C-alpha positions in Angstrom: -41.1 -189.1 119.1 -42.5 -186.2 121.1 -39.2 -185.8 123.0 -37.2 -186.1 119.7 -39.3 -183.2 118.4 -38.4 -181.1 121.4 -41.9 -181.3 122.9 -43.3 -182.8 126.1 -43.8 -186.5 126.2 -47.6 -186.4 125.6 -47.4 -184.1 122.6 -47.9 -186.7 119.9 -50.6 -188.4 122.0 -52.6 -185.2 122.1 -52.4 -184.9 118.3 -53.4 -188.6 117.9 -56.4 -188.0 120.1 -57.3 -184.8 118.3 -57.1 -182.7 121.4 -54.5 -180.5 119.8 -53.0 -179.9 116.4 -49.3 -179.3 115.5 -48.1 -175.9 114.1 -47.0 -176.0 110.5 -43.4 -175.9 111.6 -43.9 -178.9 113.9 -45.8 -180.7 111.2 -42.8 -180.4 108.9 -40.6 -181.7 111.8 -43.0 -184.7 112.2 -42.7 -185.4 108.4 -38.9 -185.1 108.6 -38.8 -187.4 111.7 -40.9 -190.0 109.7 -38.8 -189.6 106.6 -41.7 -188.6 104.4 -42.8 -185.5 102.5 -45.9 -183.6 103.6 -47.7 -184.8 100.5 -46.8 -188.4 101.3 -48.2 -187.8 104.8 -51.7 -187.1 103.4 -51.6 -189.7 100.6 -53.8 -192.6 101.7 -53.3 -194.4 98.4 -49.7 -195.4 99.2 -49.1 -198.2 101.6 -45.4 -197.4 102.3 -44.2 -194.1 100.8 -40.7 -194.5 102.0 -40.2 -197.9 100.2 -41.9 -196.5 97.1 -39.5 -193.5 97.1 -36.5 -195.9 97.5 -37.8 -198.1 94.6 -38.2 -195.0 92.4 -34.8 -193.7 93.2 -33.3 -197.1 92.3 -35.3 -197.2 89.0 -33.8 -193.9 87.9 -30.4 -195.7 87.6 -31.6 -198.3 85.2 -31.3 -198.2 81.4 -34.3 -198.7 79.1 -33.9 -202.5 78.8 -33.7 -203.0 82.5 -36.7 -200.8 83.0 -38.7 -203.0 80.6 -37.7 -206.1 82.6 -38.7 -204.5 85.9 -42.0 -203.3 84.4 -42.7 -206.8 83.1 -42.0 -208.3 86.6 -44.3 -205.7 88.2 -47.1 -206.4 85.7 -46.7 -210.2 86.4 -46.9 -209.6 90.1 -50.0 -207.4 89.7 -51.6 -210.0 87.4 -51.0 -212.7 90.0 -52.4 -210.5 92.7 -55.5 -209.6 90.7 -56.1 -213.3 89.8 -55.8 -214.3 93.4 -58.4 -211.6 94.3 -60.9 -213.1 91.8 -60.7 -216.6 93.3 
């Protein structure tokens, strides 16, 4: 990744070890390399922002009835997950 960003091979390692920090320009290059937005980079609540963005993009092409079906499936999955957590 360091080399792909045009940096020396230990660049990302230095950032990971907090011995240096990227410039804002390089931070944006890192986000672009990872395929995420800067806000997604800092959002700890999302487990996989790239997949969530893909799902959202696909949802925008559905009609109201299809969205109702997808929403019901999601609620069912979340209900099963929440029930399993209680056991």
